[in-house]
C-alpha positions in Angstrom: -0.2 0.4 0.6 1.1 3.7 -0.5 1.5 6.4 2.2 -1.9 6.7 2.4 -2.9 3.1 3.0 -4.1 2.8 -0.5 -3.4 -0.1 -3.0 -2.8 0.8 -6.6 -3.8 -1.6 -9.1 -2.8 -1.7 -12.9 -5.4 -2.9 -15.2 -4.4 -3.9 -18.4 -6.4 -5.1 -21.8 -5.8 -4.7 -25.6 -9.0 -2.7 -25.6 -12.0 -1.1 -24.0 -13.0 -5.1 -22.7 -11.3 -4.9 -19.2 -13.3 -1.9 -18.1 -16.1 -4.6 -17.7 -14.0 -6.6 -15.5 -13.2 -3.0 -13.5 -16.9 -2.4 -13.3 -17.2 -5.4 -11.2 -14.0 -4.7 -8.7 -15.1 -1.3 -8.4 -18.7 -2.9 -6.9 -16.7 -5.5 -4.4 -14.1 -2.9 -3.2 -13.2 0.3 -1.7 -10.6 2.6 -0.9 -8.4 1.6 -4.1 -6.6 3.8 -7.1 -7.3 1.8 -10.2 -5.2 2.6 -13.1 -6.5 0.9 -16.6 -4.4 0.7 -19.6 -6.0 0.0 -22.9 -3.1 -0.7 -25.5 -5.5 0.2 -28.3 -2.8 1.4 -30.6 -1.8 -2.2 -31.0 -5.3 -4.2 -30.7 -6.5 -6.2 -31.7 -4.3 -9.2 -30.0 -6.3 -12.6 -31.5 -4.9 -12.1 -34.7 -0.9 -11.8 -33.3 1.2 -14.0 -32.6 2.2 -15.8 -29.4 5.4 -13.4 -29.2 4.1 -10.5 -30.5 1.1 -10.5 -27.7 4.1 -11.6 -25.0 5.9 -8.4 -26.0 3.1 -6.2 -26.5 2.0 -7.8 -22.8 5.0 -6.9 -21.2 5.4 -2.9 -22.7 2.0 -2.6 -20.6 2.9 -4.5 -17.8 6.2 -2.2 -17.4 4.5 0.5 -18.2 2.0 0.3 -15.2 4.7 -0.6 -12.6 6.4 2.9 -14.1 3.2 4.3 -12.8 3.9 3.0 -9.5 0.9 0.2 -9.4 1.8 -2.4 -6.7 -0.7 -5.4 -8.4 -1.3 -6.4 -12.3 -4.3 -7.4 -13.4 -4.2 -8.6 -17.2 -8.2 -8.3 -17.6 -7.0 -9.9 -21.2 -7.8 -13.7 -21.6 -5.4 -13.3 -25.0 -2.7 -11.1 -23.0 -2.9 -13.7 -19.8 -2.5 -16.7 -22.0 0.6 -15.2 -23.6 2.2 -13.6 -21.3 1.1 -13.6 -17.6 2.8 -17.0 -16.7 6.5 -15.6 -18.5 6.5 -12.4 -16.5 5.3 -13.9 -13.3 8.9 -15.9 -12.9 10.5 -12.2 -13.9 8.4 -10.4 -11.5 7.5 -10.2 -7.8 4.5 -7.5 -7.9 1.3 -10.3 -8.2 0.3 -10.3 -11.8 -3.7 -11.5 -12.1 -5.3 -12.7 -15.2 -8.4 -13.8 -16.8 -9.1 -17.4 -17.9 -12.9 -18.7 -20.1 -15.0 -19.4 -16.6 -15.2 -23.2 -17.8 -14.8 -24.4 -14.3 -17.9 -23.0 -13.0 -20.1 -23.5 -16.1 -18.7 -27.6 -16.1 -19.4 -28.0 -12.9 -22.7 -26.5 -12.7 -23.8 -28.1 -16.2 -22.1 -31.9 -15.7 -22.5 -33.7 -18.9 -23.9 -31.2 -20.9 -22.0 -29.8 -24.3 -20.2 -25.7 -23.8 -19.5 -23.5 -26.1 -16.5 -21.2 -25.3 -16.6 -17.7 -27.3 -13.3 -16.3 -27.4 -10.5 -15.1 -29.8 -8.4 -17.3 -32.4 -5.3 -17.2 -30.1 -7.1 -17.9 -26.3 -8.4 -21.0 -28.1 -5.0 -22.0 -29.3 -3.2 -21.8 -26.4 -2.0 -24.4 -24.4 -3.1 -22.9 -21.8 -6.8 -23.4 -22.8 -5.5 -26.8 -23.9 -4.6 -27.6 -20.0 -7.9 -26.3 -18.8 -10.4 -28.4 -21.0 -7.8 -31.7 -20.3 -8.6 -31.2 -16.7 -12.4 -31.9 -16.4 -14.1 -35.3 -16.7 -13.8 -37.5 -19.1 -16.9 -37.3 -21.4 -17.0 -33.3 -20.7 -17.8 -31.8 -24.2 -16.2 -28.1 -24.9 -16.9 -26.6 -28.4 -14.5 -23.8 -28.9 -16.4 -21.0 -31.0 -13.3 -18.6 -32.4 -15.0 -14.5 -32.7 -12.1 -13.0 -34.3 -12.6 -9.1 -34.8 -15.6 -9.1 -32.5 -13.8 -7.5 -30.0 -12.7 -4.4 -32.3 -16.1 -4.1 -33.8 -16.7 -3.3 -29.8 -13.8 -1.2 -29.3 -14.8 0.6 -32.3 -18.5 1.5 -30.8 -20.6 -0.3 -33.7 -22.5 -2.2 -31.2 -24.9 -3.3 -33.9 -22.3 -5.1 -36.1 -21.2 -6.6 -32.9 -24.1 -8.1 -32.1 -25.0 -9.3 -35.2 -21.5 -11.0 -35.9 -22.1 -12.5 -32.5 -25.4 -13.4 -33.5 -24.3 -15.3 -36.1 -21.7 -16.9 -34.2 -24.6 -18.2 -31.5 -26.7 -20.1 -34.1 -23.8 -21.8 -35.6 -24.1 -24.0 -31.8 -27.2 -22.9 -29.9 -29.6 -25.4 -31.9 -27.2 -28.1 -29.7 -26.0 -26.2 -27.2 -27.1 -23.8 -24.6 -24.7 -23.3 -21.9 -22.2 -20.7 -23.2 -18.9 -19.6 -21.8 -17.2 -15.8 -22.7 -13.6 -16.2 -23.0 -13.1 -12.8 -23.9 -13.7 -9.4 -21.5 -15.5 -7.4 -24.2 -17.8 -9.8 -25.1 -18.8 -9.2 -21.6 -20.8 -6.2 -22.9 -22.9 -8.4 -25.1 -24.5 -10.5 -21.8 -27.4 -8.8 -21.1 -28.3 -9.2 -24.9 -27.4 -12.9 -25.3 -29.9 -13.5 -22.5 -32.6 -11.2 -24.0 -32.4 -12.8 -27.0 -31.7 -16.3 -25.5 -33.5 -16.4 -22.9 -33.1 -19.9 -22.3 -29.4 -20.0 -22.7 -27.1 -19.8 -19.5 -23.7 -17.4 -20.2 -20.6 -17.5 -18.0 -18.0 -15.0 -17.7 -14.5 -14.7 -15.3 -15.6 -11.4 -14.1 -16.5 -12.1 -10.5 -14.7 -15.1 -10.1 -11.3 -12.9 -11.2 -12.7 -10.0 -8.3 -13.3 -12.3 -5.6 -9.8 -14.1 -6.6 -8.1 -10.6 -6.3 -10.0 -9.9 -3.0 -8.6 -12.9 -1.1 -5.2 -12.8 -2.1 -4.7 -9.0 -1.7 -7.0 -8.9 0.9 -8.8 -5.7 -0.5 -11.2 -4.1 1.4 -14.9 -4.4 0.9 -17.4 -2.6 -0.6 -19.1 0.5 2.2 -18.4 3.4 0.7 -17.6 5.2 -2.7 -13.4 5.4 -2.2 -12.1 4.6 -5.1 -10.3 6.6 -7.5 -10.2 5.8 -11.5 -7.6 7.1 -14.1 -8.4 5.8 -17.5 -5.3 5.4 -19.9 -5.7 4.9 -23.5 -2.6 4.4 -26.2 -3.5 5.9 -28.9 -3.8 9.3 -30.7 -7.7 8.2 -32.0 -10.1 10.8 -30.2 -12.6 8.6 -31.4 -12.2 6.0 -28.5 -13.1 8.8 -25.9 -16.6 9.1 -26.4 -17.3 5.0 -25.6 -14.3 4.9 -23.0 -16.4 7.5 -21.3 -19.9 6.3 -21.6 -18.7 3.0 -20.0 -16.6 4.9 -17.3 -19.6 6.6 -16.1 -21.6 3.7 -15.6 -18.5 2.8 -13.4 -18.0 6.3 -11.7 -18.5 9.7 -12.8 -15.9 10.7 -10.9 -12.6 9.7 -13.0 -10.0 11.1 -15.8 -9.6 9.7 -19.2 -6.4 10.3 -21.5 -5.0 9.6 -24.7 -1.5 8.8 -24.2 1.5 7.8 -26.3 3.8 5.2 -24.7 6.9 5.3 -27.7 6.8 9.0 -27.1 5.7 9.9 -24.0 3.3 12.5 -25.1 0.1 13.1 -23.4 -2.6 13.9 -26.3 -5.7 15.3 -24.3 
């Protein structure tokens, strides 16, 4: 903790999806200084190689360390898969990550086919394969790659994003009514999924990750709104500000939002 007795926690995502995790953290904690870093200039991560994602994640992590963060959450399934374990071997700062919420989905729906919607890289990574291999024999997991969906959400193209995602749902919904959202961006569509497909169960990892962080870091429960939020978007494209601002206001009206350039150190707004 810093001299004011407050934790400073960095949250990193390739874009704006990690704000969905922050929204859950915000409701469960108090007296935390949050710094959110969205690496929009390099997004999306899902189509990049593992080595590229590792390097970008390393840069984002080190940037948050320079901001004196005492713990960092990789609020991005792709970055977690590619980089979290490696960086844990190099740093003592607590590093938290995301994984598709398959464990609760399987536990609550034994013997039922489960569809996992995620990026190509998340679904191809060893971390995902190891997760799936740990389930009882006969557990049927159906990977559904949704490459390009996260970018549509970041670009504030919500109707296009829904049409794209709905087309993916239609390929599996006749045989599968348990969905796992393996990307933090997709959580923004969760209510719409449930509205259009009321018989479907939808799981995401946001609450599980939040409770894990609270337990490990011994974070205070939410009693009153004493959290603070600084949002840093690594891009010169001011179009991202509108959506980021709208999402941030659903978390807290009191926040700062800046466009930055981690290459030059320049602050745009």
